[in-house]
N, C-alpha and C positions, 0 to 999 in steps of 0.2 A: 504493500500500500504506500502511495506517495504521501509525504507529510504535507499537511495543509499549510498554506502561507499564513502568517500571523493575522489574527482578526482584530479589528478595531474595537474600541469600547462599545460603540453603538451596535456593531455586529454581534458581539457576545450578549449584549443586552436583549436584542431581538430574539436570539436563539433561546436565552434563558426564559424570556416571557412566554414564548411558544411552548416550551416544555412545561412550564408551571401551569399555564392556563389549560393545557390539555387535560390536566387532572383536577384543577380547582373549578373550572367552569366548562365541563364537557358539553353542556347543552348549547353553548355558543361557539364551540370549537369545530373546525378551524376558525381563525380570527379574521375579522375585516381589518383593513388598514387603520381605520379609526380606533378600533379596540386595541390593536397592537401598539399604536402610538401612545394611547392612554396607559397601557401596561408598562411601556418603557419609561414614562414620566411619573409613574406611581411614586408616592412619597414614603410609603411604608415598605419594609423589607427590600430596600434598594440602597446600594452604596457603590459608587457615589450617586447622588441625585443628579438627574439631567433634565434638560428641557429640549427635547427633540421635536422638530416640525414634521408634519406628515410627509412632506417632500423628501426630507432627509431619510426617514424610515423607509419610504418607497425605494429610494436609491440603494439603501442597504439590502433590502429584500431582493431587489433585482440582482445584486452582486452575489448574494447567498444562493439564489436560484441557479446561477451559473456554476456553483460548486456543488449543487445537488443537496445543500443543507436545508433548503426551504423548498416546499412544494406548493404550487399555486393551483387553486381549484375554483371553478366558477360556480357561484351560488345562484339563488333565484334573482337577486338584484345586485349583489356586490361580489367582487373577487375576494376570495378568502385564502389564508395562508396557514400551513402547518409545517412542523419541523421534520427533519429526516436525520437527526443527529446520530441515533443509534446505528442505523444502517451504514452511514458514511464512515463513521469512526470504528464501526465493528465492535461495539461495546454493548453490554446488557442494559436493560432499563434501570437497574439499580445504579449503575455508573452514570447513566444519563442524568438521573435525578441529582446525584452529587455534583456533577459538573454544572447543572442548572443553578443550584444554590450558590456555588462559587462564582458563577458569572453574574448573578444578580446581587450578591451581598459582599463580594470580596473575600479575602482570606478568612477562614473559619477553623475552629477546633473540631475535632471529631465529634464531641458531644453536641456542639452547635449544629453541625451538619446533620446529625441524627434528628434533632428537633426540627431543623429547617426543611428536611425532606419528608416529614411525617405525612403530608397530604399527597405526596407523589409516590412514596414507597415507605412502608413501615419496616425499619431494620430491627432485628431482635434485640440488639444491644450495640454498644459503642465498638466492641471488637469486630462485629460484622461490618460496620462502617469502615473501620481501619483495614479490614481484609480487602475490600474493593478498592480503597485508596492505594494500598500497596500494589495491587495489580495494575492500576492506572499509572503509578509512578515507575513501575519496572518494565513497562512496555518496550520491546526492542525496536530498533530502527526499521526493521522489516514490516512491523505493524503500524508504523507511523511515528514512533517515538513516544516518550512519556507524555502524559496529559495533565498530570498534577505533580506538585513538589511539596515536600514537607519543609516548612521554614524553620530556621533556628529559633528557639524560644527566646523571646525578648525579655530584658530585665523587668521584673515585676509581674510577669505572666506565669501562670501555673502550668499551662499546657502550650504545646507548640501548635501553630496553625498550618493549614494547608491552603495552597493557592493553585488555580488552574494555569496551564501553560499554553492555552489556545491563542493568547496574544503575544507569545514569545517568552523568553526568560524573565523571571520575576526579579525586579531590582528591590532589594530590601534596603530602604532608606533609613537614615538616622532618625527621621521624624517618626517612623513606625516603632523604632526601638525605644524612643522617649516620647510617649504620648502627650506629656505635658507641654512639649514644644509645639506651639501652634504656628503654622506658616502664615506669613503676612504678605498679602498681595496689594501693593500700593500703586496707584495710578500716578501719572506725572503731576496731575493737579494736587493730589495728596502730598507728594514730595515737596512741591512748591510751597504749599501751606505750612508744612512742618519746618521748612527752611526759614520762612518768614517769621514763624513763631520763635524759632531758635534765635534769630537775629534780634528780635524784639526783646527777648529775655536777656540776651547778652548786653544789650544797650542799657537795660534797666539795672543790671548788676553793676555795670561801669558807673552809672550815675550814683548808685548807693555807695560805692567805694569812694567816689569823689566827695560825697557829702560827709561820710564818716571821717575821711582824712581832714576835711575842713573843721569839723566839730572837734576832732582830737587836737588840732593845732590851736584852736581857740581856748580849749581847756588845758592845754599844756600836757596832754597825754601822748605817750609814745605808743604807736600801734605795732 
């Protein structure tokens, strides 16, 4: 089997939604483009949160159809879409469920994966989850290569987390190892405002120093 090229965040989100909704809303599955977009932009059980437009989701669906990962079907009034993950990757439904949760929620512990997959597949226990994860992590290159990786346990964490490899190698960033560090994304306007505030504070400090020096001289006090 040829290894799939890395998938984008929106591509993995689309596939994860299709797998999830197949089990959680079977009456409306396959999904219309509108329902699929709503699932991608859903606020609960999603990480990271995104705001994708229907046109963007449509473009992703078309690209995934070229790879046979998505199947298009014509309904009574609208075109609908379903996933084909298990057949393309040649993995059982249990593994598909685990990948779906990782695609929808980001890195997870084995226990979190067992809880997250409950509506898609009921694993007997955490060891059953880890058994399928180990199989996905040990896949040889002839089968397409590993699909998940076990991350090093970060400081303060009791359990190691797993991540999918459908988007390529996972980069473990320092921010993940130290959750207290919050990344700051500043615009040019924000930077200009901070610089102006800094200059104003510096000027006020200089004025205070001048005033203190004058008062000290009048009182005959050495600073």
